[in-house]
DRENTI-24911 format. One line per field, with one value per residue (C-alpha): residue number from 1; y, z, x. Coordinates in nm, 3 decimals. Layout:
% DRENTI-24911
seq: c(NUM | ...)
Y: c(Y | ...)
Z: c(Z | ...)
X: c(X | ...)
***
This chain:
% DRENTI-24911
seq: c(1 | 2 | 3 | 4 | 5 | 6 | 7 | 8 | 9 | 10 | 11 | 12 | 13 | 14 | 15 | 16 | 17 | 18 | 19 | 20 | 21 | 22 | 23 | 24 | 25 | 26 | 27 | 28 | 29 | 30 | 31 | 32 | 33 | 34 | 35 | 36 | 37 | 38 | 39 | 40 | 41 | 42 | 43 | 44 | 45 | 46 | 47 | 48 | 49 | 50 | 51 | 52 | 53 | 54 | 55 | 56 | 57 | 58 | 59 | 60 | 61 | 62 | 63 | 64 | 65 | 66 | 67 | 68 | 69 | 70 | 71 | 72 | 73 | 74 | 75 | 76 | 77 | 78 | 79 | 80 | 81 | 82 | 83 | 84 | 85 | 86 | 87 | 88 | 89 | 90 | 91 | 92 | 93 | 94 | 95 | 96 | 97 | 98 | 99 | 100 | 101 | 102 | 103 | 104 | 105 | 106 | 107 | 108 | 109 | 110 | 111 | 112 | 113 | 114 | 115 | 116 | 117 | 118 | 119 | 120 | 121 | 122 | 123 | 124 | 125 | 126 | 127 | 128 | 129 | 130 | 131 | 132 | 133 | 134 | 135 | 136 | 137 | 138 | 139 | 140 | 141 | 142 | 143 | 144 | 145 | 146 | 147 | 148 | 149 | 150 | 151 | 152 | 153 | 154 | 155 | 156 | 157 | 158 | 159 | 160 | 161 | 162 | 163 | 164 | 165 | 166 | 167 | 168 | 169 | 170 | 171 | 172 | 173 | 174 | 175 | 176 | 177 | 178 | 179 | 180 | 181 | 182 | 183 | 184 | 185 | 186 | 187 | 188 | 189 | 190 | 191 | 192 | 193 | 194 | 195 | 196 | 197 | 198 | 199 | 200 | 201 | 202 | 203 | 204 | 205 | 206 | 207 | 208 | 209 | 210 | 211 | 212 | 213 | 214 | 215 | 216 | 217 | 218 | 219 | 220 | 221 | 222 | 223 | 224 | 225 | 226 | 227 | 228 | 229 | 230 | 231 | 232 | 233 | 234 | 235 | 236 | 237 | 238 | 239 | 240 | 241 | 242 | 243 | 244 | 245 | 246 | 247 | 248 | 249 | 250 | 251 | 252 | 253 | 254 | 255 | 256 | 257 | 258 | 259 | 260 | 261 | 262 | 263 | 264 | 265 | 266 | 267 | 268 | 269 | 270 | 271 | 272 | 273 | 274 | 275 | 276 | 277 | 278 | 279 | 280 | 281 | 282 | 283 | 284 | 285 | 286 | 287 | 288 | 289 | 290 | 291 | 292 | 293 | 294 | 295 | 296 | 297 | 298 | 299 | 300 | 301 | 302 | 303 | 304 | 305 | 306 | 307 | 308 | 309 | 310 | 311 | 312 | 313 | 314 | 315 | 316 | 317 | 318 | 319 | 320 | 321 | 322 | 323 | 324 | 325 | 326 | 327 | 328 | 329 | 330 | 331 | 332 | 333 | 334 | 335 | 336 | 337 | 338 | 339 | 340 | 341 | 342 | 343 | 344 | 345 | 346 | 347 | 348 | 349 | 350 | 351 | 352 | 353 | 354 | 355 | 356 | 357 | 358 | 359 | 360 | 361 | 362 | 363 | 364 | 365 | 366)
Y: c(-5.959 | -5.939 | -6.270 | -6.224 | -6.178 | -6.489 | -6.699 | -6.568 | -6.645 | -7.009 | -7.063 | -6.906 | -7.131 | -7.442 | -7.322 | -7.247 | -7.594 | -7.748 | -7.545 | -7.520 | -7.135 | -6.994 | -6.857 | -6.516 | -6.448 | -6.523 | -6.273 | -5.998 | -6.064 | -6.042 | -5.717 | -5.566 | -5.666 | -5.556 | -5.196 | -4.963 | -5.002 | -5.356 | -5.265 | -5.262 | -4.904 | -4.959 | -4.989 | -4.647 | -4.365 | -4.128 | -3.777 | -3.467 | -3.300 | -2.969 | -2.655 | -2.507 | -2.177 | -2.170 | -2.063 | -1.757 | -1.630 | -1.669 | -1.328 | -1.264 | -1.118 | -0.830 | -0.720 | -0.706 | -0.352 | -0.178 | -0.162 | 0.100 | 0.410 | 0.443 | 0.098 | 0.165 | 0.498 | 0.344 | 0.101 | 0.404 | 0.555 | 0.796 | 0.788 | 1.085 | 1.094 | 1.442 | 1.586 | 1.940 | 2.163 | 2.524 | 2.747 | 2.624 | 2.260 | 2.168 | 1.903 | 2.000 | 1.732 | 1.708 | 1.812 | 1.681 | 1.582 | 1.921 | 2.097 | 1.951 | 2.045 | 1.838 | 1.947 | 1.732 | 1.944 | 2.243 | 2.061 | 2.030 | 1.670 | 1.517 | 1.340 | 1.002 | 0.837 | 1.008 | 0.897 | 1.019 | 0.710 | 0.528 | 0.218 | 0.077 | 0.224 | 0.025 | 0.187 | 0.092 | 0.246 | 0.289 | 0.381 | 0.463 | 0.255 | 0.369 | 0.487 | 0.825 | 0.981 | 0.707 | 0.946 | 1.011 | 0.658 | 0.489 | 0.652 | 0.858 | 0.681 | 0.363 | 0.557 | 0.754 | 0.436 | 0.313 | 0.643 | 0.609 | 0.261 | 0.407 | 0.608 | 0.307 | 0.122 | -0.259 | -0.271 | -0.096 | -0.281 | -0.188 | -0.312 | -0.220 | -0.189 | -0.049 | 0.050 | 0.114 | -0.070 | -0.256 | -0.261 | -0.519 | -0.621 | -0.652 | -0.721 | -0.777 | -0.625 | -0.723 | -0.602 | -0.720 | -0.402 | -0.598 | -0.784 | -0.454 | -0.328 | -0.640 | -0.600 | -0.240 | -0.349 | -0.599 | -0.337 | -0.309 | -0.086 | 0.007 | -0.175 | 0.070 | 0.443 | 0.413 | 0.462 | 0.376 | 0.599 | 0.616 | 0.240 | 0.179 | 0.424 | 0.283 | -0.077 | 0.002 | 0.188 | -0.118 | -0.344 | -0.122 | -0.067 | -0.314 | -0.241 | -0.105 | 0.159 | 0.400 | 0.331 | 0.528 | 0.517 | 0.684 | 0.766 | 0.831 | 0.935 | 1.208 | 1.231 | 1.152 | 0.891 | 0.753 | 0.415 | 0.382 | 0.233 | 0.469 | 0.840 | 1.122 | 1.199 | 0.839 | 0.852 | 1.178 | 1.033 | 0.735 | 0.939 | 1.169 | 0.873 | 0.685 | 0.686 | 0.597 | 0.888 | 0.952 | 1.115 | 1.209 | 1.280 | 1.434 | 1.328 | 1.553 | 1.880 | 1.861 | 1.898 | 2.230 | 2.327 | 2.270 | 2.325 | 1.968 | 1.828 | 1.980 | 2.217 | 2.237 | 1.858 | 1.852 | 2.124 | 1.912 | 1.607 | 1.807 | 1.926 | 1.567 | 1.453 | 1.755 | 1.683 | 1.317 | 1.431 | 1.723 | 1.527 | 1.245 | 1.447 | 1.389 | 1.614 | 1.644 | 1.734 | 1.826 | 1.820 | 1.959 | 1.853 | 1.521 | 1.677 | 1.737 | 1.371 | 1.286 | 1.562 | 1.470 | 1.105 | 1.198 | 1.419 | 1.132 | 0.911 | 1.196 | 1.281 | 0.927 | 0.878 | 1.198 | 1.163 | 1.214 | 0.951 | 1.066 | 0.922 | 1.047 | 0.910 | 1.140 | 1.331 | 1.427 | 1.213 | 0.882 | 0.956 | 0.783 | 1.119 | 1.277 | 1.478 | 1.744 | 1.722 | 2.007 | 1.978 | 2.281 | 2.311 | 2.548 | 2.649 | 2.590 | 2.895 | 2.769 | 3.020 | 2.919 | 2.792 | 3.004 | 2.962 | 3.209 | 3.183 | 3.252 | 3.624 | 3.596 | 3.663 | 3.452 | 3.230 | 2.971 | 2.609 | 2.391 | 2.073 | 1.783 | 1.550 | 1.378 | 1.618 | 1.404 | 1.068 | 0.906 | 0.851 | 0.500 | 0.444 | 0.307 | 0.054 | 0.111 | -0.260 | -0.441)
Z: c(6.819 | 7.186 | 7.388 | 7.402 | 7.030 | 6.980 | 7.178 | 6.977 | 6.651 | 6.756 | 6.862 | 6.540 | 6.335 | 6.500 | 6.423 | 6.059 | 6.004 | 6.163 | 5.960 | 5.629 | 5.606 | 5.334 | 5.472 | 5.295 | 5.496 | 5.810 | 5.708 | 5.646 | 5.980 | 6.161 | 5.988 | 6.086 | 6.448 | 6.480 | 6.365 | 6.097 | 6.220 | 6.069 | 5.726 | 5.423 | 5.318 | 4.963 | 5.098 | 5.271 | 5.093 | 4.901 | 5.051 | 4.826 | 4.743 | 4.917 | 4.698 | 4.576 | 4.733 | 5.075 | 5.050 | 5.264 | 5.013 | 4.706 | 4.567 | 4.616 | 4.334 | 4.548 | 4.623 | 4.260 | 4.164 | 3.878 | 3.536 | 3.506 | 3.331 | 3.123 | 2.975 | 2.895 | 2.730 | 2.520 | 2.377 | 2.270 | 2.065 | 1.804 | 1.469 | 1.235 | 0.880 | 0.751 | 0.417 | 0.400 | 0.092 | 0.006 | -0.122 | -0.480 | -0.380 | -0.391 | -0.129 | 0.152 | 0.250 | 0.505 | 0.809 | 1.156 | 1.460 | 1.617 | 1.328 | 1.416 | 1.679 | 1.747 | 1.958 | 2.075 | 2.148 | 2.170 | 2.423 | 2.312 | 2.285 | 2.302 | 1.980 | 2.083 | 1.741 | 1.429 | 1.092 | 0.734 | 0.619 | 0.314 | 0.347 | 0.043 | -0.041 | 0.002 | -0.205 | -0.332 | -0.653 | -0.592 | -0.926 | -1.005 | -1.302 | -1.380 | -1.696 | -1.540 | -1.751 | -1.988 | -2.205 | -1.914 | -1.781 | -2.116 | -2.243 | -1.950 | -1.616 | -1.735 | -1.901 | -1.580 | -1.376 | -1.621 | -1.575 | -1.199 | -1.210 | -1.384 | -1.073 | -0.842 | -0.759 | -0.770 | -0.389 | -0.370 | -0.321 | -0.520 | -0.543 | -0.787 | -0.690 | -0.887 | -0.775 | -0.919 | -0.754 | -0.547 | -0.483 | -0.668 | -0.607 | -0.949 | -0.820 | -0.457 | -0.324 | -0.540 | -0.646 | -1.000 | -1.181 | -1.502 | -1.328 | -1.249 | -1.604 | -1.743 | -1.509 | -1.624 | -1.988 | -1.936 | -1.809 | -2.064 | -2.080 | -1.734 | -1.672 | -1.425 | -1.369 | -0.989 | -0.760 | -0.393 | -0.317 | 0.060 | 0.106 | -0.109 | 0.084 | 0.421 | 0.310 | 0.184 | 0.503 | 0.704 | 0.485 | 0.539 | 0.911 | 1.015 | 0.733 | 0.870 | 0.713 | 0.436 | 0.322 | 0.104 | -0.110 | -0.449 | -0.529 | -0.898 | -0.913 | -0.984 | -0.613 | -0.669 | -0.450 | -0.533 | -0.363 | -0.047 | 0.270 | 0.474 | 0.498 | 0.430 | 0.804 | 0.883 | 0.615 | 0.744 | 1.096 | 0.988 | 0.758 | 1.049 | 1.255 | 1.000 | 0.967 | 0.596 | 0.364 | 0.095 | -0.237 | -0.472 | -0.844 | -0.939 | -1.278 | -1.312 | -1.421 | -1.760 | -1.574 | -1.435 | -1.745 | -1.991 | -1.758 | -1.785 | -1.521 | -1.178 | -1.094 | -0.727 | -0.690 | -0.849 | -0.619 | -0.325 | -0.473 | -0.523 | -0.163 | -0.041 | -0.220 | -0.091 | 0.266 | 0.243 | 0.140 | 0.382 | 0.694 | 0.619 | 0.513 | 0.141 | -0.148 | -0.404 | -0.769 | -1.024 | -1.363 | -1.678 | -1.923 | -1.995 | -1.979 | -1.604 | -1.514 | -1.523 | -1.278 | -1.051 | -1.017 | -0.974 | -0.684 | -0.521 | -0.522 | -0.410 | -0.119 | 0.010 | -0.046 | 0.137 | 0.445 | 0.790 | 1.031 | 1.392 | 1.705 | 2.051 | 2.366 | 2.447 | 2.774 | 2.741 | 2.898 | 2.729 | 2.711 | 2.389 | 2.227 | 1.907 | 1.949 | 1.706 | 1.589 | 1.462 | 1.318 | 1.280 | 1.132 | 1.282 | 1.185 | 1.391 | 1.604 | 1.686 | 1.462 | 1.208 | 0.903 | 0.589 | 0.239 | -0.044 | -0.324 | -0.692 | -0.625 | -0.338 | -0.071 | 0.246 | 0.291 | 0.554 | 0.458 | 0.421 | 0.628 | 0.513 | 0.802 | 0.952 | 1.151 | 1.441 | 1.603 | 1.851 | 2.187 | 2.328 | 2.672 | 2.894 | 3.154 | 3.508 | 3.594 | 3.860)
X: c(-1.014 | -1.119 | -1.178 | -1.554 | -1.564 | -1.348 | -1.589 | -1.883 | -1.703 | -1.635 | -1.996 | -2.120 | -1.891 | -2.036 | -2.390 | -2.297 | -2.155 | -2.459 | -2.707 | -2.513 | -2.506 | -2.264 | -1.934 | -1.977 | -2.288 | -2.091 | -1.819 | -2.077 | -2.243 | -1.910 | -1.822 | -2.155 | -2.109 | -1.746 | -1.821 | -1.677 | -1.319 | -1.309 | -1.465 | -1.228 | -1.125 | -1.260 | -1.613 | -1.606 | -1.796 | -1.566 | -1.551 | -1.572 | -1.243 | -1.175 | -1.198 | -0.874 | -0.975 | -1.143 | -1.511 | -1.450 | -1.192 | -1.420 | -1.529 | -1.899 | -2.111 | -2.233 | -1.876 | -1.754 | -1.645 | -1.831 | -1.660 | -1.389 | -1.517 | -1.201 | -1.253 | -1.618 | -1.542 | -1.266 | -1.521 | -1.725 | -1.444 | -1.580 | -1.399 | -1.401 | -1.265 | -1.194 | -1.083 | -0.945 | -0.949 | -0.887 | -1.166 | -1.106 | -1.148 | -0.779 | -0.705 | -0.469 | -0.218 | 0.064 | -0.141 | -0.055 | -0.259 | -0.181 | -0.357 | -0.698 | -0.954 | -1.267 | -1.562 | -1.851 | -2.160 | -1.923 | -1.700 | -1.334 | -1.215 | -0.869 | -0.773 | -0.631 | -0.595 | -0.466 | -0.335 | -0.337 | -0.524 | -0.393 | -0.611 | -0.792 | -1.132 | -1.453 | -1.726 | -2.070 | -2.202 | -2.575 | -2.732 | -3.091 | -3.209 | -3.561 | -3.733 | -3.808 | -3.538 | -3.427 | -3.232 | -3.002 | -2.983 | -2.959 | -2.645 | -2.511 | -2.551 | -2.386 | -2.108 | -2.058 | -2.026 | -1.761 | -1.580 | -1.563 | -1.409 | -1.106 | -1.026 | -1.001 | -0.681 | -0.637 | -0.655 | -0.994 | -1.322 | -1.630 | -1.988 | -2.267 | -2.633 | -2.925 | -3.272 | -3.617 | -3.910 | -3.653 | -3.282 | -3.078 | -2.717 | -2.558 | -2.206 | -2.110 | -1.788 | -1.495 | -1.153 | -1.220 | -1.327 | -1.390 | -1.670 | -1.841 | -1.791 | -1.954 | -2.251 | -2.299 | -2.283 | -2.566 | -2.812 | -3.091 | -3.394 | -3.536 | -3.863 | -4.017 | -4.046 | -4.058 | -3.760 | -3.707 | -3.409 | -3.466 | -3.500 | -3.191 | -2.976 | -3.082 | -3.032 | -2.682 | -2.590 | -2.694 | -2.480 | -2.176 | -2.224 | -1.952 | -1.707 | -1.378 | -1.157 | -1.251 | -1.603 | -1.840 | -2.152 | -2.160 | -2.524 | -2.594 | -2.959 | -3.212 | -3.295 | -3.665 | -3.834 | -4.177 | -4.210 | -3.998 | -4.140 | -3.922 | -3.985 | -3.743 | -3.725 | -3.633 | -3.366 | -3.222 | -3.211 | -3.002 | -2.781 | -2.692 | -2.574 | -2.365 | -1.988 | -2.013 | -1.937 | -2.200 | -2.114 | -2.397 | -2.404 | -2.738 | -2.867 | -3.167 | -3.010 | -3.178 | -3.510 | -3.396 | -3.202 | -3.484 | -3.779 | -3.908 | -4.145 | -4.202 | -3.920 | -4.022 | -4.006 | -3.662 | -3.533 | -3.648 | -3.477 | -3.160 | -3.173 | -3.209 | -2.894 | -2.703 | -2.812 | -2.705 | -2.358 | -2.320 | -2.413 | -2.168 | -1.866 | -1.913 | -2.006 | -2.287 | -2.235 | -2.500 | -2.328 | -2.487 | -2.221 | -2.058 | -1.713 | -1.753 | -1.770 | -1.400 | -1.317 | -1.607 | -1.511 | -1.148 | -1.258 | -1.450 | -1.141 | -0.917 | -1.150 | -1.130 | -0.756 | -0.664 | -0.881 | -0.734 | -0.862 | -0.909 | -1.064 | -1.158 | -1.319 | -1.613 | -1.603 | -1.970 | -2.247 | -2.327 | -2.695 | -2.803 | -2.870 | -2.745 | -2.424 | -2.304 | -1.944 | -1.733 | -1.383 | -1.154 | -0.805 | -0.546 | -0.196 | 0.118 | 0.036 | -0.312 | -0.492 | -0.759 | -0.571 | -0.593 | -0.454 | -0.419 | -0.673 | -0.604 | -0.617 | -0.370 | -0.630 | -0.615 | -0.921 | -1.010 | -0.971 | -1.282 | -1.326 | -1.548 | -1.635 | -1.938 | -2.151 | -2.254 | -2.313 | -2.551 | -2.387 | -2.391 | -2.539 | -2.260 | -2.374 | -2.247 | -2.268 | -2.475)
***
């Protein structure tokens, strides 16, 4: 403390004693007069901590690079499941990645993923249950559904849905086939003659959108639609985009066989079921005899169990438009693969695969 300050302190002390001022007030007054250098460190305001990275080295939003195209394309991987048969429908096994060619809008694509898939099957039996043709549905449709269950393995997942005025989930996906059998056995007499085939197909496709692996819908129906909110064009549009395989078993052959009802309407219904199957890599059957059913359902299971799963990253523009897919099979020399038929004549193999997809629009970033 400097001399002048000492003198002031003594004089102030005499005044304090004379006037009776509290000592703490005196201390505060001295601190204020002596300046910040005499204040206790604890009373100084705390300074903000420096950043771990200097501000000038922080990346600025406007300088961030756009997403790498390779990463974006990989997220748009297109998967294709394909089954190959000879002209008689016998399934061809043992093929390798080198035997397949995929084109996207006629542009050859490099197959990046390939495997003869042996994953469990996930399939929904979608069965019409209307009184339109009760003779068929009463003693055939339910029996046919029973028949199909016998072709599934314990690892497969199956669900049962029926439709008339509305779609009803009888059994959600389960590996317990007995549960599905019991649900089929409880089906009584159909209460309505209406059928909403289009709505039921679209609803089921939506439910299976995020299912991974082998997935399919088995439609057992006449193909007629009388009450759907969605149109046939809307249904075709969604069917063309899906990666779920649709198999159809037409149940209206007695209409054509015996000339019952409107033959033109049935031919249209038959065409609808065939289109659902063709665009998704499945198949449509229209049996006339009960004895055909075992072979048909065996074919459905065999189709799914012997699929080749492939994937490619599209080189074509990601424009949000529909792209046509085409899958070919070649021999070891790169020529179209052929196999001898029953008469010994060489015939091209047949490939069942989805026919297209809608390209995703890839963002280029900000």
